[in-house]
C-alpha positions in Angstrom: 0.0 0.0 0.0 1.3 3.5 -0.9 1.3 6.5 1.3 -2.0 7.8 2.7 -3.0 11.0 0.8 -5.0 13.4 3.0 -7.8 15.5 1.6 -7.5 19.2 1.4 -10.0 21.8 2.7 -10.2 25.4 1.6 -12.3 28.2 3.0 -14.1 30.8 0.8 -15.9 34.0 1.8 -19.3 33.2 0.1 -19.6 29.5 -0.1 -18.3 28.2 3.2 -15.8 25.4 3.0 -14.7 24.1 -0.4 -13.5 20.5 -0.2 -10.8 19.1 -2.5 -9.8 15.5 -2.4 -6.4 14.5 -3.5 -6.8 11.5 -5.8 -4.4 8.6 -6.5 -3.4 10.6 -9.6 -2.1 13.2 -7.0 -4.4 15.8 -8.5 -7.0 17.8 -6.5 -10.6 17.1 -7.3 -13.3 19.3 -5.9 -16.2 17.6 -4.1 -19.5 19.5 -4.1 -23.0 18.9 -2.7 -23.4 15.7 -0.8 -19.8 14.7 -1.6 -18.6 17.7 0.4 -18.7 16.7 4.2 -18.4 20.4 5.1 -21.3 21.7 2.9 -23.6 22.5 5.9 -21.0 24.5 7.8 -21.5 28.3 7.5 -20.6 31.2 9.7 -23.2 32.5 12.1 -23.5 35.9 10.5 -23.1 34.7 6.9 -19.5 36.1 6.7 -16.3 34.3 6.1 -15.0 31.4 8.2 -11.6 32.7 9.1 -9.8 29.5 10.1 -10.2 25.9 10.9 -8.3 23.1 12.7 -8.8 19.4 12.1 -7.8 16.7 14.7 -9.2 13.9 16.8 -9.9 16.0 19.8 -12.3 13.6 21.6 -10.0 10.6 21.0 -12.6 8.4 19.3 -10.5 7.7 16.2 -12.2 10.1 13.8 -11.4 13.7 12.9 -13.2 16.6 14.6 -13.3 20.3 13.5 -12.8 23.7 15.1 -14.1 26.6 13.0 -13.5 30.3 13.9 -15.8 33.0 12.8 -14.1 36.4 12.5 -16.0 38.1 15.3 -17.5 35.2 17.3 -16.2 32.4 19.5 -15.0 29.3 17.7 -17.4 26.4 17.1 -16.6 22.7 17.6 -17.9 20.0 15.3 -17.7 16.4 16.4 -17.7 13.6 13.8 -20.6 11.3 14.4 -21.2 8.4 11.9 -19.1 10.2 9.3 -21.0 13.5 9.6 -19.8 16.7 11.3 -22.3 17.7 14.0 -22.1 21.1 15.8 -21.7 20.6 19.5 -23.8 22.9 21.7 -22.0 25.2 24.2 -23.0 23.0 27.2 -21.2 19.9 25.8 -18.5 21.8 24.0 -15.1 20.8 25.5 -13.9 24.4 24.9 -16.8 26.1 26.6 -14.7 27.6 29.4 -12.4 29.4 26.9 -14.8 30.3 24.1 -14.6 34.1 24.8 -10.8 33.8 24.5 -11.2 32.4 21.0 -12.6 35.5 19.4 -10.2 37.0 16.8 -8.0 33.9 17.2 -7.0 31.0 14.9 -7.4 27.6 16.5 -4.8 24.9 16.1 -5.1 21.5 17.7 -1.8 19.7 18.1 0.0 17.2 20.4 2.7 19.8 21.2 4.5 17.9 23.9 4.1 14.4 22.5 2.2 13.0 25.5 -0.6 11.6 23.3 -3.1 14.4 24.3 -3.9 17.3 22.1 -3.3 20.9 23.2 -5.0 23.9 21.7 -3.1 26.9 20.4 -5.0 30.2 19.8 -3.0 32.4 17.5 -3.9 36.0 16.5 -6.1 36.1 13.4 -4.4 37.7 10.4 -7.6 39.4 9.2 -8.0 41.1 12.6 -4.4 42.4 12.4 -4.9 43.6 8.8 -7.9 45.7 10.0 -6.1 47.3 12.9 -2.4 47.5 12.2 -0.8 50.6 10.8 2.0 49.9 8.4 1.1 46.2 8.3 3.4 45.2 5.5 6.3 46.8 7.3 5.6 44.8 10.5 6.6 41.2 11.1 3.8 38.8 10.8 5.2 36.5 13.4 8.2 37.1 15.7 10.1 35.1 18.2 11.3 36.9 21.3 
């Protein structure tokens, strides 16, 4: 068996999440309608999804999704029977930090290699574009 080829997701401003599957021919093929597992995910205010993160947060063996809206707390989608289902705030494992996620890009990763995922919340580039003077002269990311 050859290497596993992961699918690719792209966000757009008007249409939600566009899904492109990388085929065995190594080309990207767009999946639309029922073939797009993200077709039902839209932002709360109809604006752009700014960022997403995909990982098995709940440890059940399938991938889950965090989606950030530009001006609202991020939303958590759990995969149930192959379909992404929005988790209400009471059951959301991130409920106690949702307000900290506004204007932030979520990134789920096992940072320290202990087998448990951590959450990084990074500044959103769109928010910085809207508020920074001389943006292009500034560093996008710096290490101090």
